[in-house]
Residue frames as qw, qx, qy, qz and C-alpha x, y, z in Angstrom:
[[0.000, 0.887, 0.462, 0.000, 0.00, 0.00, 0.00],
 [0.381, 0.371, -0.017, 0.847, 1.31, 3.44, -0.99],
 [0.294, -0.637, -0.560, 0.440, 0.60, 5.30, 2.25],
 [0.142, -0.342, 0.054, 0.927, 1.67, 8.71, 0.93],
 [0.173, -0.165, -0.613, -0.753, -0.75, 8.40, -2.01],
 [0.338, -0.535, -0.775, -0.001, -3.46, 7.16, 0.35],
 [0.264, -0.556, -0.368, 0.697, -2.94, 10.18, 2.61],
 [0.033, -0.169, 0.294, 0.940, -2.95, 12.56, -0.34],
 [0.250, -0.328, -0.733, -0.541, -6.19, 11.14, -1.72],
 [0.374, -0.604, -0.679, 0.185, -7.87, 11.20, 1.67],
 [0.236, -0.379, -0.179, 0.876, -6.63, 14.75, 2.40],
 [0.120, -0.063, -0.430, -0.892, -8.40, 16.05, -0.71],
 [0.396, -0.457, -0.744, -0.285, -11.59, 14.23, 0.29],
 [0.400, -0.525, -0.556, 0.505, -11.45, 15.47, 3.88],
 [0.120, -0.209, 0.013, 0.970, -10.96, 19.07, 2.77],
 [0.259, -0.266, -0.577, -0.727, -14.10, 18.82, 0.63],
 [0.474, -0.543, -0.693, -0.003, -16.09, 17.57, 3.61],
 [0.334, -0.397, -0.339, 0.785, -14.68, 20.28, 5.88],
 [0.027, 0.015, -0.248, -0.968, -15.78, 22.84, 3.30],
 [0.335, -0.444, -0.728, -0.400, -19.28, 21.36, 3.35],
 [0.491, -0.665, -0.533, 0.182, -19.63, 22.20, 7.03],
 [0.304, -0.723, -0.016, 0.620, -17.29, 25.20, 7.26],
 [0.607, 0.695, 0.288, 0.256, -17.62, 26.95, 3.89],
 [0.525, 0.057, 0.038, 0.849, -14.87, 29.21, 2.65],
 [0.138, -0.189, -0.053, -0.971, -17.56, 31.86, 2.33],
 [0.086, 0.350, 0.834, -0.418, -20.45, 31.61, 4.77],
 [0.260, -0.210, -0.391, -0.858, -23.88, 32.34, 3.30],
 [0.589, -0.164, 0.290, -0.737, -27.38, 32.12, 4.65],
 [0.895, 0.103, -0.293, -0.320, -27.58, 28.58, 3.20],
 [0.239, 0.475, -0.799, 0.281, -24.66, 27.26, 5.30],
 [0.632, -0.253, -0.732, 0.022, -25.26, 24.11, 7.37],
 [0.268, -0.074, -0.545, 0.791, -24.38, 26.14, 10.46],
 [0.280, 0.020, 0.101, -0.955, -27.29, 28.53, 9.94],
 [0.625, -0.144, -0.584, -0.498, -29.68, 25.77, 8.92],
 [0.602, -0.237, -0.716, 0.260, -29.00, 24.01, 12.22],
 [0.370, -0.526, -0.411, 0.646, -28.62, 27.15, 14.32],
 [0.233, 0.677, 0.364, 0.596, -30.40, 30.09, 12.60],
 [0.191, 0.010, -0.314, 0.930, -29.84, 33.59, 13.99],
 [0.030, 0.641, 0.690, -0.334, -32.79, 35.31, 15.64],
 [0.070, 0.821, 0.152, -0.546, -32.21, 38.77, 14.20],
 [0.448, 0.824, -0.228, -0.260, -29.82, 39.02, 11.26],
 [0.922, 0.114, 0.133, 0.346, -27.28, 37.19, 9.12],
 [0.018, -0.943, 0.283, 0.174, -24.08, 39.18, 9.50],
 [0.955, 0.151, 0.124, 0.225, -21.98, 37.07, 7.17],
 [0.409, 0.805, -0.238, 0.359, -19.43, 39.81, 6.41],
 [0.339, -0.736, 0.489, -0.323, -18.11, 39.86, 9.97],
 [0.880, -0.214, 0.413, -0.096, -18.17, 36.06, 10.31],
 [0.857, 0.478, 0.019, 0.193, -16.42, 35.53, 6.99],
 [0.299, 0.803, -0.343, 0.385, -13.60, 37.94, 7.78],
 [0.297, -0.637, 0.562, -0.437, -13.06, 36.76, 11.36],
 [0.772, -0.171, 0.580, -0.196, -13.90, 33.03, 11.22],
 [0.886, 0.400, 0.236, -0.001, -14.08, 31.55, 7.71],
 [0.481, 0.820, -0.278, 0.138, -11.13, 33.45, 6.22],
 [0.158, -0.702, 0.666, -0.197, -8.55, 32.76, 8.97],
 [0.811, -0.115, 0.551, -0.162, -9.66, 29.13, 9.27],
 [0.858, 0.469, 0.199, 0.066, -9.24, 28.47, 5.56],
 [0.261, 0.860, -0.421, 0.121, -6.05, 30.49, 5.28],
 [0.408, -0.543, 0.714, -0.171, -4.67, 28.04, 7.83],
 [0.838, 0.100, 0.521, -0.129, -6.21, 24.84, 6.44],
 [0.714, 0.699, -0.033, -0.031, -4.99, 25.65, 2.93],
 [0.047, -0.784, 0.619, -0.005, -1.40, 25.46, 4.18],
 [0.658, 0.234, -0.709, -0.100, -1.77, 21.69, 4.11],
 [0.521, -0.382, 0.623, -0.441, -1.08, 19.08, 6.72],
 [0.042, 0.188, -0.968, -0.163, -1.03, 15.30, 6.61],
 [0.699, -0.087, -0.086, -0.705, -4.70, 14.82, 7.57],
 [0.349, 0.181, -0.919, 0.038, -3.65, 11.47, 9.07],
 [0.262, 0.042, 0.732, -0.628, -6.21, 11.46, 11.89],
 [0.704, 0.306, 0.122, -0.629, -9.26, 11.35, 9.59],
 [0.581, 0.393, -0.674, -0.231, -7.42, 8.77, 7.46],
 [0.057, 0.147, -0.918, 0.364, -6.97, 6.65, 10.59],
 [0.512, 0.173, 0.432, -0.722, -10.68, 7.15, 11.35],
 [0.733, 0.376, -0.219, -0.523, -11.69, 5.83, 7.92],
 [0.426, 0.348, -0.835, -0.001, -9.27, 2.89, 8.05],
 [0.169, -0.055, 0.842, -0.510, -10.72, 1.79, 11.38],
 [0.666, 0.276, 0.203, -0.662, -14.26, 1.95, 9.99],
 [0.683, 0.423, -0.504, -0.319, -13.11, -0.22, 7.08],
 [0.228, 0.304, -0.896, 0.229, -11.23, -2.67, 9.32],
 [0.342, 0.083, 0.725, -0.592, -14.46, -3.11, 11.29],
 [0.276, 0.298, 0.888, 0.215, -16.28, -4.15, 8.13],
 [0.230, 0.790, 0.398, -0.405, -18.01, -0.87, 7.29],
 [0.521, 0.609, 0.288, 0.524, -17.96, 1.24, 4.15],
 [0.405, -0.331, -0.199, 0.829, -15.77, 4.23, 5.12],
 [0.027, 0.298, 0.368, 0.880, -17.64, 6.47, 2.68],
 [0.408, -0.655, -0.582, -0.257, -20.69, 6.23, 4.94],
 [0.583, -0.681, -0.286, 0.338, -18.75, 7.85, 7.80],
 [0.559, 0.287, 0.035, 0.777, -16.55, 10.40, 6.07],
 [0.137, -0.800, -0.145, -0.566, -18.51, 13.41, 7.40],
 [0.699, -0.713, -0.032, -0.040, -17.60, 12.43, 10.97],
 [0.843, 0.029, -0.040, 0.536, -13.91, 11.97, 10.12],
 [0.255, 0.686, -0.033, 0.681, -13.45, 15.75, 10.07],
 [0.564, -0.801, -0.153, -0.131, -14.06, 16.03, 13.84],
 [0.749, -0.492, 0.066, 0.439, -10.51, 15.29, 15.09],
 [0.598, 0.279, 0.231, 0.715, -8.87, 17.03, 12.12],
 [0.003, -0.796, -0.175, -0.579, -10.56, 20.42, 12.50],
 [0.634, -0.772, -0.042, 0.007, -10.03, 20.31, 16.26],
 [0.808, -0.152, 0.108, 0.558, -6.34, 19.49, 15.69],
 [0.401, 0.476, 0.175, 0.763, -5.87, 22.54, 13.50],
 [0.307, -0.854, -0.157, -0.390, -7.67, 24.71, 16.03],
 [0.764, -0.598, -0.005, 0.243, -5.30, 23.54, 18.76],
 [0.683, 0.121, 0.135, 0.708, -2.30, 24.41, 16.58],
 [0.102, 0.738, 0.197, 0.637, -3.64, 27.92, 16.01],
 [0.522, -0.824, -0.025, -0.220, -3.95, 28.44, 19.77],
 [0.870, -0.300, 0.042, 0.390, -0.69, 26.61, 20.61],
 [0.563, 0.437, 0.081, 0.697, 1.23, 28.99, 18.34],
 [0.186, -0.828, -0.004, -0.529, 0.02, 31.88, 20.49],
 [0.779, -0.625, 0.047, -0.035, 0.91, 30.11, 23.72],
 [0.852, -0.118, 0.153, 0.486, 4.38, 29.23, 22.39],
 [0.008, 0.864, -0.138, -0.483, 4.94, 32.68, 20.82],
 [0.680, 0.093, 0.581, 0.438, 5.80, 30.88, 17.57],
 [0.069, 0.551, -0.259, -0.790, 6.67, 32.85, 14.46],
 [0.403, 0.301, -0.635, -0.586, 6.08, 30.39, 11.62],
 [0.654, 0.073, 0.698, -0.283, 3.71, 27.51, 10.95],
 [0.715, 0.391, 0.556, 0.162, 3.94, 25.44, 7.77],
 [0.534, 0.178, 0.321, 0.761, 6.22, 28.00, 6.19],
 [0.015, -0.676, -0.285, -0.680, 4.05, 31.07, 6.82],
 [0.078, -0.312, 0.456, -0.830, 3.54, 33.51, 9.69],
 [0.049, -0.298, -0.902, 0.308, 1.33, 32.09, 12.42],
 [0.051, -0.682, -0.643, -0.344, -2.35, 33.03, 12.25],
 [0.324, -0.831, -0.316, 0.323, -2.11, 35.47, 15.15],
 [0.394, -0.352, 0.254, 0.810, 0.74, 37.25, 13.33],
 [0.106, 0.274, 0.620, 0.728, -1.53, 37.81, 10.32],
 [0.282, -0.620, -0.564, -0.466, -4.91, 38.48, 11.90],
 [0.232, -0.563, 0.331, -0.721, -4.14, 39.46, 15.50],
 [0.006, 0.114, -0.903, 0.413, -4.47, 37.67, 18.82],
 [0.512, 0.162, 0.441, -0.719, -8.20, 38.20, 19.22],
 [0.736, 0.358, -0.261, -0.511, -9.15, 36.76, 15.84],
 [0.451, 0.342, -0.824, 0.010, -6.75, 33.82, 16.10],
 [0.145, -0.065, 0.837, -0.523, -7.96, 32.82, 19.57],
 [0.613, 0.254, 0.300, -0.686, -11.60, 33.07, 18.56],
 [0.698, 0.403, -0.442, -0.394, -11.13, 31.18, 15.27],
 [0.279, 0.294, -0.899, 0.166, -9.08, 28.49, 16.99],
 [0.311, 0.041, 0.735, -0.601, -11.75, 28.06, 19.67],
 [0.691, 0.319, -0.001, -0.649, -14.48, 27.91, 17.03],
 [0.561, 0.377, -0.703, -0.220, -12.64, 24.99, 15.46],
 [0.094, -0.137, 0.908, -0.385, -13.20, 22.97, 18.64],
 [0.446, 0.313, 0.626, -0.558, -16.96, 23.01, 18.02],
 [0.505, 0.483, -0.251, -0.669, -17.70, 23.55, 14.32],
 [0.318, 0.256, -0.867, -0.285, -16.76, 19.97, 13.29],
 [0.216, 0.154, 0.882, -0.389, -19.51, 18.62, 15.55],
 [0.486, 0.304, -0.053, -0.818, -22.09, 19.95, 13.08],
 [0.474, 0.127, -0.780, -0.387, -22.29, 16.56, 11.26],
 [0.127, -0.142, -0.917, 0.349, -23.40, 14.93, 14.51],
 [0.290, 0.383, 0.415, -0.773, -26.28, 17.37, 14.72],
 [0.468, 0.354, -0.369, -0.721, -27.21, 17.30, 11.06],
 [0.576, 0.129, -0.763, -0.265, -27.21, 13.50, 10.91],
 [0.258, -0.248, 0.736, -0.575, -28.49, 12.79, 14.41],
 [0.806, 0.094, 0.144, -0.566, -31.59, 11.00, 13.09],
 [0.816, 0.358, -0.445, -0.090, -29.31, 8.39, 11.49],
 [0.346, 0.319, -0.750, 0.465, -27.38, 7.72, 14.70],
 [0.591, -0.530, -0.607, -0.029, -28.90, 6.04, 17.73],
 [0.317, -0.875, 0.085, -0.354, -29.17, 8.06, 20.92],
 [0.867, -0.442, 0.134, 0.186, -26.90, 5.53, 22.64],
 [0.746, 0.250, 0.132, 0.603, -24.15, 6.06, 20.04],
 [0.120, 0.809, 0.042, 0.575, -24.51, 9.82, 20.17],
 [0.600, -0.785, 0.075, -0.136, -24.18, 9.74, 23.95],
 [0.878, -0.216, 0.165, 0.395, -20.97, 7.67, 23.68],
 [0.567, 0.504, 0.139, 0.637, -19.53, 9.98, 21.02],
 [0.122, -0.870, 0.011, -0.477, -20.21, 13.13, 23.03],
 [0.767, -0.630, 0.109, 0.058, -18.72, 11.46, 26.11],
 [0.815, 0.069, 0.156, 0.553, -15.54, 10.67, 24.14],
 [0.304, 0.719, 0.114, 0.615, -15.43, 14.24, 22.84],
 [0.383, -0.873, 0.045, -0.300, -15.78, 15.88, 26.27],
 [0.855, -0.443, 0.146, 0.227, -13.25, 13.54, 27.91],
 [0.754, 0.182, 0.190, 0.602, -10.66, 14.08, 25.18],
 [0.154, 0.819, 0.078, 0.548, -11.09, 17.85, 25.01],
 [0.570, -0.807, 0.125, -0.093, -10.36, 17.99, 28.73],
 [0.882, -0.188, 0.204, 0.382, -7.30, 15.79, 28.16],
 [0.542, 0.613, 0.108, 0.564, -6.00, 18.21, 25.53],
 [0.152, -0.889, 0.095, -0.421, -5.96, 21.02, 28.06],
 [0.793, -0.575, 0.194, 0.059, -4.30, 18.84, 30.69],
 [0.851, 0.124, 0.187, 0.475, -1.53, 17.88, 28.27],
 [0.329, 0.740, 0.043, 0.586, -0.95, 21.44, 27.17],
 [0.451, -0.856, 0.096, -0.232, -0.85, 22.55, 30.81],
 [0.865, -0.365, 0.210, 0.274, 1.91, 20.05, 31.59],
 [0.697, 0.392, 0.180, 0.572, 3.89, 21.04, 28.51],
 [0.051, 0.863, 0.013, 0.502, 3.64, 24.76, 29.30],
 [0.633, -0.761, 0.116, -0.075, 4.53, 24.25, 32.97],
 [0.875, -0.192, 0.211, 0.391, 7.68, 22.31, 32.08],
 [0.618, 0.387, 0.173, 0.662, 9.09, 24.45, 29.32],
 [0.039, -0.837, -0.018, -0.546, 8.37, 27.69, 31.19],
 [0.376, 0.215, -0.659, 0.614, 9.86, 26.38, 34.42],
 [0.530, -0.466, 0.038, -0.707, 6.61, 26.83, 36.38],
 [0.921, -0.315, 0.173, -0.151, 6.95, 23.22, 37.54],
 [0.389, -0.599, 0.659, 0.238, 10.25, 21.39, 37.94],
 [0.788, 0.519, -0.157, -0.292, 11.21, 20.06, 34.52],
 [0.292, 0.648, -0.703, 0.021, 14.68, 18.65, 34.98],
 [0.267, -0.231, 0.892, -0.284, 13.60, 15.70, 37.12],
 [0.791, 0.222, 0.128, -0.555, 10.63, 14.53, 35.06],
 [0.428, -0.226, 0.859, 0.167, 10.83, 10.92, 33.92],
 [0.060, -0.012, -0.811, -0.582, 9.63, 8.89, 30.97],
 [0.043, -0.519, -0.852, 0.057, 6.23, 8.19, 32.50],
 [0.023, 0.670, 0.258, -0.696, 5.62, 11.91, 33.06],
 [0.081, 0.372, -0.501, -0.778, 6.49, 12.61, 29.43],
 [0.060, -0.177, -0.921, -0.343, 4.33, 9.73, 28.18],
 [0.016, 0.625, 0.707, -0.329, 1.35, 10.98, 30.18],
 [0.076, 0.616, -0.034, -0.783, 1.78, 14.49, 28.78],
 [0.116, 0.223, -0.706, -0.662, 1.91, 13.06, 25.25],
 [0.007, -0.351, -0.935, -0.049, -1.03, 10.73, 25.88],
 [0.077, 0.704, 0.463, -0.533, -3.03, 13.81, 26.91],
 [0.092, 0.695, -0.145, -0.699, -1.76, 16.21, 24.27],
 [0.243, 0.429, -0.665, -0.561, -0.82, 14.25, 21.15],
 [0.012, 0.068, 0.996, 0.058, -2.48, 10.91, 21.77],
 [0.312, 0.372, 0.565, -0.667, -5.85, 12.45, 22.51],
 [0.526, 0.493, -0.103, -0.686, -7.06, 13.35, 19.01],
 [0.345, 0.259, -0.861, -0.271, -5.83, 10.06, 17.55],
 [0.038, 0.150, 0.924, -0.349, -7.66, 8.27, 20.35],
 [0.412, 0.429, 0.312, -0.741, -10.75, 10.41, 19.70],
 [0.474, 0.399, -0.514, -0.594, -10.64, 9.53, 16.00],
 [0.267, 0.114, -0.955, -0.063, -10.36, 5.80, 16.71],
 [0.111, 0.230, 0.828, -0.500, -12.99, 5.66, 19.44],
 [0.475, 0.434, 0.139, -0.753, -15.61, 7.67, 17.53],
 [0.468, 0.336, -0.669, -0.471, -14.98, 5.53, 14.42],
 [0.169, 0.022, -0.977, 0.126, -15.32, 2.36, 16.49],
 [0.300, 0.313, 0.605, -0.668, -18.55, 3.54, 18.12],
 [0.531, 0.452, -0.136, -0.704, -20.07, 4.38, 14.74],
 [0.496, 0.324, -0.748, -0.299, -18.92, 1.02, 13.34],
 [0.853, -0.298, -0.154, -0.399, -20.70, -0.94, 16.11],
 [0.505, 0.295, -0.724, 0.366, -17.60, -2.16, 17.96],
 [0.672, -0.597, -0.437, 0.027, -18.07, -3.44, 21.50],
 [0.311, -0.941, 0.105, -0.078, -16.73, -1.52, 24.48],
 [0.770, -0.418, 0.340, 0.341, -13.58, -3.64, 24.81],
 [0.659, 0.339, 0.371, 0.559, -12.62, -3.18, 21.15],
 [0.076, 0.941, 0.134, 0.302, -13.37, 0.56, 21.34],
 [0.521, -0.820, 0.216, 0.097, -10.97, 0.80, 24.29],
 [0.775, -0.174, 0.419, 0.439, -8.23, -1.26, 22.59],
 [0.517, 0.610, 0.333, 0.500, -8.49, 0.68, 19.33],
 [0.124, -0.976, -0.019, -0.175, -8.31, 3.91, 21.27],
 [0.652, -0.639, 0.321, 0.251, -5.16, 2.71, 23.03],
 [0.732, 0.178, 0.424, 0.502, -3.62, 1.67, 19.70],
 [0.295, 0.821, 0.236, 0.428, -4.41, 5.05, 18.17],
 [0.384, -0.918, 0.102, 0.018, -3.04, 6.82, 21.24],
 [0.743, -0.355, 0.375, 0.425, 0.25, 4.94, 20.81],
 [0.569, 0.497, 0.368, 0.542, 0.40, 6.10, 17.18],
 [0.009, -0.953, -0.127, -0.276, -0.21, 9.69, 18.27],
 [0.562, -0.774, 0.238, 0.169, 2.49, 9.54, 20.94],
 [0.748, -0.070, 0.438, 0.494, 4.92, 7.83, 18.56],
 [0.408, 0.749, 0.307, 0.423, 4.09, 10.44, 15.91],
 [0.220, -0.969, 0.074, -0.088, 5.10, 13.13, 18.42],
 [0.715, -0.492, 0.374, 0.327, 8.32, 11.28, 19.19],
 [0.672, 0.304, 0.420, 0.529, 9.13, 11.17, 15.49],
 [0.125, 0.936, 0.151, 0.291, 8.39, 14.91, 15.27],
 [0.486, -0.839, 0.220, 0.112, 10.86, 15.43, 18.11],
 [0.759, -0.144, 0.443, 0.455, 13.47, 13.37, 16.28],
 [0.515, 0.596, 0.378, 0.488, 12.96, 15.20, 13.00],
 [0.110, -0.989, -0.066, -0.074, 13.12, 18.58, 14.75],
 [0.497, -0.742, 0.388, 0.230, 16.68, 17.79, 15.82],
 [0.612, -0.195, 0.661, 0.388, 17.86, 15.84, 12.78],
 [0.476, 0.473, 0.635, 0.381, 16.06, 16.93, 9.60],
 [0.091, -0.287, 0.104, 0.948, 16.69, 20.25, 7.87],
 [0.165, -0.242, -0.688, -0.664, 13.90, 19.44, 5.39],
 [0.334, -0.582, -0.739, 0.062, 11.42, 18.96, 8.24],
 [0.329, -0.666, -0.344, 0.575, 12.36, 22.20, 9.99],
 [0.333, 0.118, 0.290, 0.889, 13.01, 24.54, 7.06],
 [0.172, -0.612, -0.459, -0.620, 9.50, 25.97, 7.27],
 [0.577, -0.719, -0.380, 0.069, 9.75, 26.47, 11.04],
 [0.062, -0.959, 0.215, -0.175, 12.94, 28.51, 11.23],
 [0.271, 0.628, -0.700, 0.203, 15.78, 26.01, 11.50],
 [0.705, -0.077, -0.697, 0.105, 16.78, 22.83, 13.28],
 [0.401, -0.120, -0.649, 0.635, 16.12, 22.63, 16.99],
 [0.302, -0.529, -0.172, -0.774, 12.95, 24.65, 17.49],
 [0.763, -0.504, -0.398, -0.074, 12.25, 22.39, 20.47],
 [0.619, -0.099, -0.316, 0.712, 15.55, 23.53, 21.99],
 [0.013, 0.351, 0.028, 0.936, 14.42, 27.15, 21.64],
 [0.594, -0.518, -0.296, -0.540, 11.15, 26.30, 23.41],
 [0.190, -0.455, 0.724, -0.482, 13.05, 24.52, 26.19],
 [0.849, -0.057, -0.212, -0.481, 10.98, 21.45, 25.44],
 [0.400, -0.390, 0.808, -0.184, 11.44, 18.36, 27.60],
 [0.797, 0.258, -0.381, -0.391, 11.07, 15.76, 24.88],
 [0.966, -0.234, 0.109, 0.002, 11.85, 12.11, 25.51],
 [0.726, 0.476, -0.194, 0.457, 15.17, 12.71, 23.72],
 [0.001, 0.701, -0.346, 0.624, 16.07, 15.39, 26.28],
 [0.763, -0.500, 0.198, -0.358, 14.77, 13.34, 29.21],
 [0.983, 0.036, -0.048, 0.176, 16.89, 10.35, 28.19],
 [0.523, 0.569, -0.273, 0.573, 19.99, 12.53, 27.74],
 [0.271, -0.693, 0.315, -0.589, 19.56, 14.16, 31.15],
 [0.910, -0.343, 0.104, -0.207, 19.18, 10.71, 32.70],
 [0.957, 0.025, 0.062, 0.282, 22.36, 9.18, 31.24],
 [0.436, 0.766, -0.166, 0.442, 24.68, 12.18, 30.62],
 [0.590, -0.128, -0.419, 0.678, 27.63, 13.09, 32.80],
 [0.205, -0.733, -0.413, 0.499, 27.24, 16.08, 35.10],
 [0.176, -0.393, 0.249, 0.867, 28.99, 18.55, 32.78],
 [0.045, -0.166, -0.711, -0.682, 26.88, 17.71, 29.71],
 [0.184, -0.629, -0.754, 0.043, 23.71, 17.59, 31.78],
 [0.195, -0.675, -0.252, 0.666, 24.31, 21.06, 33.21],
 [0.090, -0.262, 0.414, 0.867, 25.15, 22.48, 29.81],
 [0.072, -0.353, -0.805, -0.471, 22.05, 21.04, 28.15],
 [0.198, -0.722, -0.615, 0.247, 19.82, 22.42, 30.89],
 [0.212, -0.541, 0.001, 0.814, 21.55, 25.79, 30.60],
 [0.013, -0.031, 0.582, 0.812, 20.88, 26.01, 26.85],
 [0.149, -0.516, -0.813, -0.224, 17.28, 24.87, 27.25],
 [0.230, -0.720, -0.473, 0.453, 16.68, 27.58, 29.85],
 [0.191, -0.300, 0.215, 0.910, 18.05, 30.26, 27.49],
 [0.508, 0.664, 0.515, -0.190, 15.18, 29.74, 25.00],
 [0.150, -0.593, 0.399, 0.683, 17.74, 30.76, 22.40],
 [0.751, 0.613, 0.173, -0.170, 17.30, 31.02, 18.63],
 [0.026, 0.765, -0.604, -0.222, 21.08, 31.01, 18.09],
 [0.912, 0.258, -0.254, -0.195, 21.70, 28.08, 15.75],
 [0.410, 0.485, -0.700, 0.326, 25.20, 27.40, 17.15],
 [0.319, -0.280, 0.668, -0.611, 23.78, 26.96, 20.64],
 [0.858, 0.097, 0.122, -0.489, 20.93, 24.82, 19.36],
 [0.782, 0.406, -0.473, -0.016, 23.42, 22.64, 17.49],
 [0.095, 0.454, -0.754, 0.464, 25.51, 22.32, 20.63],
 [0.612, -0.127, 0.509, -0.591, 22.49, 21.04, 22.53],
 [0.895, 0.285, -0.123, -0.321, 21.61, 18.64, 19.71],
 [0.526, 0.506, -0.663, 0.168, 25.18, 17.32, 19.72],
 [0.248, -0.345, 0.737, -0.526, 24.91, 16.54, 23.44],
 [0.811, 0.069, 0.320, -0.485, 21.76, 14.47, 22.85],
 [0.820, 0.452, -0.324, -0.135, 23.43, 12.65, 19.96],
 [0.134, 0.579, -0.749, 0.292, 26.50, 11.89, 22.06],
 [0.376, -0.165, 0.790, -0.455, 24.35, 9.70, 24.31],
 [0.071, -0.083, -0.929, -0.353, 22.38, 7.95, 21.56],
 [0.287, 0.303, 0.581, -0.699, 19.11, 9.49, 22.67],
 [0.521, 0.346, -0.273, -0.730, 17.63, 9.78, 19.18],
 [0.462, 0.141, -0.848, -0.217, 18.08, 6.07, 18.48],
 [0.004, 0.114, 0.857, -0.503, 16.73, 5.25, 21.93],
 [0.421, 0.346, 0.302, -0.782, 13.52, 7.18, 21.20],
 [0.518, 0.291, -0.569, -0.569, 13.16, 5.59, 17.74],
 [0.343, 0.023, -0.938, 0.034, 13.24, 2.13, 19.28],
 [0.135, 0.207, 0.678, -0.692, 10.93, 3.19, 22.13],
 [0.504, 0.322, -0.014, -0.801, 8.29, 4.48, 19.68],
 [0.519, 0.218, -0.726, -0.396, 8.49, 1.41, 17.49],
 [0.209, -0.046, -0.939, 0.270, 8.11, -0.97, 20.43],
 [0.265, 0.234, 0.501, -0.790, 5.18, 0.98, 21.90],
 [0.595, 0.302, -0.208, -0.715, 3.17, 0.84, 18.66],
 [0.464, 0.175, -0.851, -0.175, 4.01, -2.84, 18.07],
 [0.047, -0.091, -0.878, 0.468, 2.80, -3.78, 21.55],
 [0.413, 0.317, 0.352, -0.778, -0.48, -1.88, 21.21],
 [0.563, 0.303, -0.500, -0.584, -1.03, -3.35, 17.73],
 [0.274, 0.083, -0.957, 0.050, -0.61, -6.87, 19.13],
 [0.192, 0.236, 0.716, -0.628, -3.48, -6.15, 21.51],
 [0.519, 0.437, 0.048, -0.734, -5.76, -5.00, 18.67],
 [0.301, 0.352, -0.762, -0.453, -4.71, -7.47, 15.98],
 [0.033, -0.065, -0.994, 0.085, -6.26, -10.48, 17.66],
 [0.269, 0.474, 0.613, -0.573, -9.63, -8.72, 17.93],
 [0.408, 0.568, -0.183, -0.691, -9.92, -7.62, 14.29],
 [0.875, 0.280, 0.394, -0.039, -11.05, -9.99, 11.52],
 [0.513, -0.181, 0.529, 0.651, -8.52, -10.73, 8.76],
 [0.444, 0.820, 0.360, -0.030, -8.91, -8.24, 5.89],
 [0.553, 0.469, 0.081, 0.684, -7.02, -5.96, 3.52],
 [0.179, -0.864, -0.041, -0.469, -8.14, -3.03, 5.68],
 [0.780, -0.615, 0.055, 0.104, -6.49, -4.62, 8.73],
 [0.786, 0.024, 0.154, 0.598, -3.18, -4.90, 6.85],
 [0.251, 0.701, 0.141, 0.653, -3.52, -1.31, 5.63],
 [0.469, -0.854, -0.040, -0.222, -4.06, -0.17, 9.21],
 [0.833, -0.402, 0.121, 0.360, -0.85, -1.90, 10.29],
 [0.622, 0.306, 0.208, 0.690, 1.13, -0.40, 7.38],
 [0.032, -0.859, -0.179, -0.479, -0.36, 3.02, 8.12],
 [0.622, -0.781, 0.033, 0.042, 0.88, 2.95, 11.72],
 [0.805, -0.157, 0.200, 0.536, 4.36, 1.90, 10.63],
 [0.426, 0.596, 0.230, 0.641, 4.55, 4.71, 8.08],
 [0.217, -0.915, -0.121, -0.319, 3.60, 7.41, 10.59],
 [0.655, -0.725, 0.163, 0.134, 6.33, 6.49, 13.05],
 [0.722, -0.175, 0.384, 0.549, 9.09, 6.06, 10.46],
 [0.436, 0.844, 0.254, 0.183, 8.35, 8.97, 8.16],
 [0.614, 0.011, 0.004, 0.789, 11.11, 11.38, 7.15],
 [0.012, 0.154, 0.056, 0.986, 8.98, 14.54, 7.00]]
């Protein structure tokens, strides 16, 4: 299976569905207004300039759209026609992009996908509001199609949504506290990091898998196992991002150079491993550079060299691979043999070994 082609094809499909529910230009005929009509007036000019335009300026920058692809693969692996569920696949993807828009403000980032961050273009107020709107707008399919979904399924889906949205905030809180030094960061261990990632990066993958499984009539045990598998992919995906940030110029060229995580003072698993095994001198120097929040490439490269000295990148690669393999073994025995099952396995492998 050509995963890159699969992702490209699905990305085009997902963007069409997003546009169905969040049009590039809002009109009185939009699904939003059909479901939730205004009492007094349609002020589409204001909403287009402050919601639709910044959202689509951001979405048009691209992105892998792997979470909705995972959603559709799980539906297929459970014996369903993924085309019947494509409208719901946009839920984790739109939320994901909304979190990025807000994260960029919280991190004071300059660039995202090769362009100035949304708040740099439109201002803080518009970016925060548009990002927050993206947490809720993708739920419109659940309302529009509620007559086709049982009340029991809807209740489960909303429960998953609420739980995972809370988890997102918990994960972001931990990340902020550590890289800003609000909570002690230099003594955190692997389990602390994994919990932060499970909250922050694993959450939307888990949401995608669990909503797909609910819609595809999976039992509670399989829903839980698929969610855990997807979470492991999300965490491993973050680990691979951390690796690429320190090792790939191609990956970081649109972000402002190698080692953006060093500038943020990020406590990635690479850094945690290095601090655990390094000698006192290297440990102190790495912490010192992380606390500078420097954009000086020489200093960033010095920090990267310290992590490489102790084999931390290779350690994290093996850690991510093992984590996904173990969670897949738990799911594999519960899924019937099919091409979709094999595609799901290949998909997970691709995401954790990608080069960009």
